[in-house]
C-alpha positions as CSV (number, residue, x, y, z in Angstrom):
1,X,13.0,9.1,-9.2
2,X,15.0,8.5,-5.6
3,X,18.2,9.1,-5.1
4,X,20.7,6.3,-5.6
5,X,23.6,5.4,-3.6
6,X,27.1,6.7,-4.3
7,X,30.3,4.5,-3.9
8,X,32.2,6.3,-1.4
9,X,30.9,5.0,1.9
10,X,28.2,2.2,0.6
11,X,26.5,1.6,4.0
12,X,26.4,4.9,5.3
13,X,24.7,5.9,1.8
14,X,21.7,3.3,2.6
15,X,21.0,4.9,6.3
16,X,20.9,8.2,4.7
17,X,18.6,7.4,2.4
18,X,16.3,5.9,5.4
19,X,16.9,8.8,7.2
20,X,14.9,10.9,4.5
21,X,11.9,8.2,4.5
22,X,8.5,10.2,4.3
23,X,5.8,9.0,6.8
24,X,1.7,8.8,6.2
25,X,-0.3,11.4,4.7
26,X,-2.7,11.2,7.7
27,X,-5.4,14.1,6.4
28,X,-5.7,11.7,3.0
29,X,-6.4,8.7,5.2
30,X,-9.1,10.6,7.2
31,X,-10.4,11.7,4.0
32,X,-10.8,8.1,3.2
33,X,-12.2,7.6,6.6
34,X,-14.7,10.0,6.2
35,X,-15.8,8.8,2.6
36,X,-16.4,5.4,3.7
37,X,-18.7,6.4,6.4
38,X,-20.9,7.4,3.5
39,X,-21.0,4.6,1.3
40,X,-23.9,2.3,1.0
41,X,-23.1,-0.8,3.7
42,X,-22.7,-0.8,7.4
43,X,-20.0,1.2,9.0
44,X,-17.0,-1.3,9.3
45,X,-18.7,-3.9,7.5
46,X,-16.0,-4.5,4.4
47,X,-13.6,-5.3,7.4
48,X,-9.9,-5.3,6.7
49,X,-10.4,-3.8,3.1
50,X,-11.6,-0.4,4.6
51,X,-8.4,-0.4,6.2
52,X,-6.8,-1.1,3.1
53,X,-7.9,1.9,2.0
54,X,-7.2,3.9,3.9
55,X,-3.4,2.5,4.2
56,X,-3.1,3.1,0.4
57,X,-4.6,6.6,0.7
58,X,-2.0,7.2,3.6
59,X,1.0,5.9,1.5
60,X,0.3,7.3,-1.8
61,X,-0.7,10.7,-0.3
62,X,-4.0,11.4,-2.2
63,X,-7.4,10.9,-1.5
64,X,-8.9,8.7,-3.0
65,X,-5.9,6.3,-3.5
66,X,-5.1,4.3,-6.9
67,X,-4.2,1.2,-7.9
68,X,-4.1,1.5,-11.8
69,X,-0.5,0.4,-12.5
70,X,0.1,-2.5,-10.0
71,X,3.2,-4.5,-10.5
72,X,5.0,-7.5,-9.3
73,X,8.6,-8.1,-9.5
74,X,10.1,-11.0,-9.0
75,X,14.0,-10.7,-8.4
76,X,16.2,-13.9,-9.3
77,X,19.9,-14.7,-7.8
78,X,22.1,-17.6,-7.7
79,X,24.1,-19.2,-4.4
80,X,26.9,-20.3,-3.9
81,X,25.8,-22.4,-0.5
82,X,23.8,-24.3,-3.1
83,X,27.0,-26.5,-3.4
84,X,26.2,-27.6,-0.3
85,X,23.5,-29.8,-1.2
86,X,21.1,-27.9,0.8
87,X,17.9,-27.9,-2.2
88,X,15.9,-31.1,-3.8
89,X,16.8,-29.0,-7.4
90,X,19.6,-28.4,-8.8
91,X,20.8,-24.6,-9.8
92,X,20.5,-25.2,-13.4
93,X,16.8,-24.5,-12.7
94,X,17.5,-21.1,-12.1
95,X,18.1,-20.3,-15.5
96,X,15.3,-22.8,-16.3
97,X,12.7,-20.9,-14.3
98,X,13.5,-17.2,-15.9
99,X,12.4,-19.2,-19.3
100,X,9.5,-20.2,-17.8
101,X,8.5,-17.1,-16.7
102,X,9.2,-15.4,-19.7
103,X,6.9,-18.5,-21.8
104,X,4.2,-17.3,-19.1
105,X,4.2,-21.3,-17.5
106,X,4.5,-20.5,-14.3
107,X,2.0,-19.9,-11.2
108,X,2.8,-16.4,-10.7
109,X,2.1,-15.3,-14.6
110,X,-1.5,-17.2,-14.1
111,X,-2.1,-14.9,-10.9
112,X,-1.0,-11.7,-12.6
113,X,-2.6,-12.5,-15.3
114,X,-6.0,-13.1,-13.4
115,X,-6.1,-10.3,-11.2
116,X,-4.5,-7.9,-14.0
117,X,-1.1,-7.3,-12.5
118,X,1.8,-6.1,-14.3
119,X,4.8,-8.5,-14.2
120,X,8.7,-8.0,-14.5
121,X,11.4,-10.4,-13.8
122,X,14.7,-9.1,-13.0
123,X,18.1,-11.6,-13.5
124,X,20.5,-10.6,-10.7
125,X,23.6,-12.8,-12.6
126,X,21.5,-15.7,-12.8
127,X,24.8,-17.6,-13.6
128,X,27.1,-16.3,-11.7
129,X,26.5,-17.5,-8.0
130,X,27.4,-15.1,-4.9
131,X,30.1,-16.7,-2.2
132,X,29.3,-19.8,-0.4
133,X,28.0,-18.1,3.1
134,X,29.7,-21.6,5.0
135,X,33.0,-19.8,3.9
136,X,32.7,-16.6,2.5
137,X,30.9,-13.6,2.2
138,X,28.1,-13.6,0.0
139,X,28.6,-10.0,-1.6
140,X,31.3,-7.2,-0.9
141,X,29.6,-4.3,0.9
142,X,30.2,-2.7,-2.9
143,X,28.1,-5.1,-4.8
144,X,25.5,-5.6,-2.0
145,X,24.9,-2.0,-2.1
146,X,24.9,-2.2,-5.7
147,X,22.8,-4.9,-6.3
148,X,20.6,-2.7,-3.7
149,X,20.4,0.5,-6.5
150,X,19.5,-1.8,-8.7
151,X,16.6,-2.7,-7.0
152,X,15.8,0.7,-6.7
153,X,15.3,1.2,-10.3
154,X,12.4,-1.4,-10.1
155,X,10.3,1.2,-9.6
156,X,11.4,4.0,-11.5
157,X,9.1,3.2,-14.4
158,X,5.7,4.2,-12.3
159,X,3.6,2.1,-10.4
160,X,1.1,2.7,-7.5
161,X,1.5,-0.5,-6.4
162,X,4.3,-2.9,-5.8
163,X,4.4,-6.5,-5.0
164,X,7.7,-8.1,-4.6
165,X,9.1,-11.8,-4.6
166,X,12.0,-13.7,-5.4
167,X,13.4,-17.1,-7.3
168,X,17.1,-19.0,-6.6
169,X,17.9,-22.4,-5.7
170,X,19.4,-22.1,-2.2
171,X,17.7,-18.5,-1.1
172,X,15.7,-20.3,1.8
173,X,18.7,-21.5,3.6
174,X,20.4,-17.8,3.3
175,X,17.1,-16.6,4.3
176,X,17.3,-18.3,7.6
177,X,20.8,-17.3,8.4
178,X,19.6,-14.1,8.1
179,X,17.1,-14.8,10.4
180,X,19.3,-16.4,12.8
181,X,21.6,-13.6,12.7
182,X,19.0,-11.3,13.3
183,X,17.3,-13.1,16.5
184,X,19.3,-15.3,17.7
185,X,18.1,-19.0,18.8
186,X,18.8,-22.5,17.7
187,X,19.5,-22.1,13.7
188,X,17.4,-25.3,13.0
189,X,14.4,-23.1,14.3
190,X,14.5,-20.9,11.1
191,X,14.9,-24.0,8.6
192,X,12.6,-25.1,6.7
193,X,12.0,-27.9,3.6
194,X,12.3,-25.1,0.8
195,X,11.8,-26.7,-2.3
196,X,10.5,-30.2,-0.5
197,X,14.7,-32.2,0.9
198,X,14.3,-35.0,3.0
199,X,15.8,-35.5,6.1
200,X,19.5,-36.1,4.9
201,X,18.8,-32.2,3.0
202,X,17.3,-30.7,5.7
203,X,20.3,-31.7,7.9
204,X,22.8,-30.3,5.6
205,X,19.9,-27.0,5.8
206,X,20.7,-26.7,9.2
207,X,24.7,-27.3,9.1
208,X,24.9,-24.9,6.1
209,X,23.2,-22.1,8.5
210,X,25.3,-23.3,11.5
211,X,28.5,-22.9,9.6
212,X,27.7,-19.8,8.0
213,X,27.0,-18.2,11.5
214,X,30.3,-19.5,12.6
215,X,32.0,-18.1,9.7
216,X,31.0,-14.8,9.8
217,X,30.9,-14.7,13.9
218,X,31.9,-11.1,15.2
219,X,31.0,-9.7,11.7
220,X,27.2,-9.7,11.9
221,X,26.1,-6.3,14.8
222,X,24.9,-4.5,11.7
223,X,21.8,-5.5,9.8
224,X,23.4,-4.2,6.6
225,X,26.9,-6.6,7.1
226,X,24.4,-9.2,7.5
227,X,22.9,-8.7,4.3
228,X,26.2,-8.4,2.4
229,X,27.5,-11.4,4.2
230,X,24.7,-14.2,4.4
231,X,22.0,-12.6,1.9
232,X,21.9,-13.2,-1.5
233,X,21.4,-10.4,-4.7
234,X,17.4,-10.9,-4.8
235,X,18.0,-10.2,-1.1
236,X,19.5,-7.2,-1.6
237,X,17.5,-5.6,-4.9
238,X,14.2,-6.2,-2.8
239,X,15.5,-4.2,0.1
240,X,16.9,-1.5,-2.5
241,X,13.3,-1.9,-4.2
242,X,11.6,-1.5,-0.9
243,X,13.4,1.2,0.3
244,X,12.7,3.2,-3.3
245,X,9.1,2.6,-3.0
246,X,9.0,4.1,0.3
247,X,10.8,7.3,-1.3
248,X,8.4,7.4,-4.2
249,X,5.4,6.6,-2.1
250,X,4.1,3.5,-3.5
251,X,2.5,0.9,-0.6
252,X,4.4,-2.4,-0.8
253,X,2.8,-6.2,-0.6
254,X,5.7,-8.3,0.7
255,X,5.5,-11.5,-0.3
256,X,6.7,-15.0,1.8
257,X,9.5,-16.3,3.7
258,X,12.7,-15.3,1.5
259,X,11.0,-11.6,0.6
260,X,10.6,-11.1,4.5
261,X,14.0,-11.2,4.8
262,X,14.7,-8.6,2.8
263,X,12.5,-6.5,4.8
264,X,13.4,-7.7,7.9
265,X,17.1,-6.4,7.3
266,X,15.5,-2.6,6.9
267,X,13.2,-2.9,9.6
268,X,16.5,-4.1,11.8
269,X,17.6,-0.8,10.9
270,X,14.8,1.5,11.8
271,X,11.5,-0.2,12.6
272,X,9.9,2.5,10.6
273,X,10.9,1.1,7.6
274,X,8.2,-1.1,6.7
275,X,5.5,1.1,7.9
276,X,4.4,1.2,4.2
277,X,4.7,-2.5,3.5
278,X,2.0,-5.2,4.3
279,X,2.6,-9.0,4.5
280,X,1.0,-10.3,1.8
281,X,0.7,-13.9,3.2
282,X,1.9,-16.1,6.0
283,X,4.2,-19.0,4.4
284,X,4.3,-22.3,5.5
285,X,8.5,-22.3,5.4
286,X,10.5,-22.6,8.6
287,X,9.2,-19.9,11.0
288,X,7.8,-17.3,9.2
289,X,4.9,-16.6,11.3
290,X,7.6,-15.7,13.8
291,X,9.0,-13.2,12.0
292,X,6.3,-11.6,10.9
293,X,5.2,-10.9,14.7
294,X,8.3,-9.9,15.5
295,X,7.7,-7.4,12.5
296,X,4.0,-6.6,13.7
297,X,2.6,-7.5,10.6
298,X,-0.5,-9.1,10.2
299,X,-0.5,-11.1,6.9
300,X,-3.4,-10.7,4.7
301,X,-3.9,-14.6,3.5
302,X,-3.2,-17.6,4.5
303,X,-2.8,-20.2,1.9
304,X,-0.4,-22.5,3.3
305,X,2.0,-21.4,0.3
306,X,5.8,-22.0,0.1
307,X,5.9,-21.3,-3.6
308,X,8.2,-17.8,-3.7
309,X,7.8,-16.2,-7.1
310,X,5.5,-13.5,-5.8
311,X,2.6,-16.0,-5.7
312,X,1.2,-14.9,-2.0
313,X,2.1,-11.0,-2.7
314,X,0.3,-11.0,-6.0
315,X,-2.7,-12.7,-4.6
316,X,-2.8,-10.3,-1.7
317,X,-2.2,-7.2,-4.2
318,X,-5.3,-8.6,-5.7
319,X,-7.3,-7.6,-2.5
320,X,-5.9,-4.7,-2.2
321,X,-7.0,-3.7,-5.6
322,X,-10.2,-5.2,-4.6
323,X,-10.4,-2.6,-1.7
324,X,-9.2,0.3,-3.7
325,X,-11.7,-0.4,-6.3
326,X,-14.8,-0.9,-3.3
327,X,-13.7,2.9,-1.8
328,X,-13.8,4.1,-5.3
329,X,-16.6,2.8,-6.9
330,X,-19.1,2.2,-4.3
331,X,-22.0,4.3,-4.4
332,X,-23.0,6.8,-1.7
333,X,-26.1,6.3,0.5
334,X,-27.3,10.0,-1.1
335,X,-26.1,8.5,-4.6
336,X,-27.7,5.5,-4.4
337,X,-31.3,6.9,-3.1
338,X,-30.8,4.6,-0.3
339,X,-31.7,5.0,3.5
340,X,-28.8,5.6,5.7
341,X,-28.8,4.0,8.9
342,X,-31.3,5.5,11.5
343,X,-30.0,8.1,13.7
């Protein structure tokens, strides 16, 4: 179990945890690469699957790697900025979608079932919206860190591979505000259609991001302050889960546009913070591709998804599961009695 922050100096505690992050186990990765050269296939013929097996070993700190307890965590939050008309759907959908998850009726339920992935949903005070970022901070610093600590508990039960996703009406507006605060440029560059807003709704989203940046001007130099002022509970919880996974040597697959905002905040604190993470996919929402490029992350799949709820990360985790299975279960040339390459 990873250490969790105290109340005394919340952001200082988060930085202390980030400073203690372990690095990759290069010896485990080398062991995987050595075995890979013996398997019944031409060298490099499995492409990125070979990289994934070595990457899993490096961050789990063992060879061969495992993916026996894969887990998809979806964090659900409610946003005060939704009152600005930034979504095509009402905030009542938040509770309704939690019920849908519980009943097994969402897309993510089907994807997890198809790939044999565990699935958990975390209700982050879904009936209590955060502050409207156009006029006030989303959270206090103390509340932000407490929510990060809650997210850290998501990996406490034990998993050997984690995918993080989210759900919350208004959260693509929040993510756009975070990207604008971190990377600058015209706010409209980071704003997408979210749940499918029309032109008027899109204009309200842009206006909301602009108003949020104006409201918090001069308070956004610290990425953790950006999280508290412009983020949401699901953003903070995902950041906590990503950090806890690193401390526990659990590789992470990140979902789309909103999930990447949580990752981007950690990266802004320390560029090493995402070395144990993969981008599950590139979303059709906003300028997600540009964000991934800034983070130095190459998405595993590109299917034009913009659903959220961990859907792209779950699909990618299925690919990682296949990569681990190939490495562990394929026969070597010697075992199969197959002639190796001509020397």
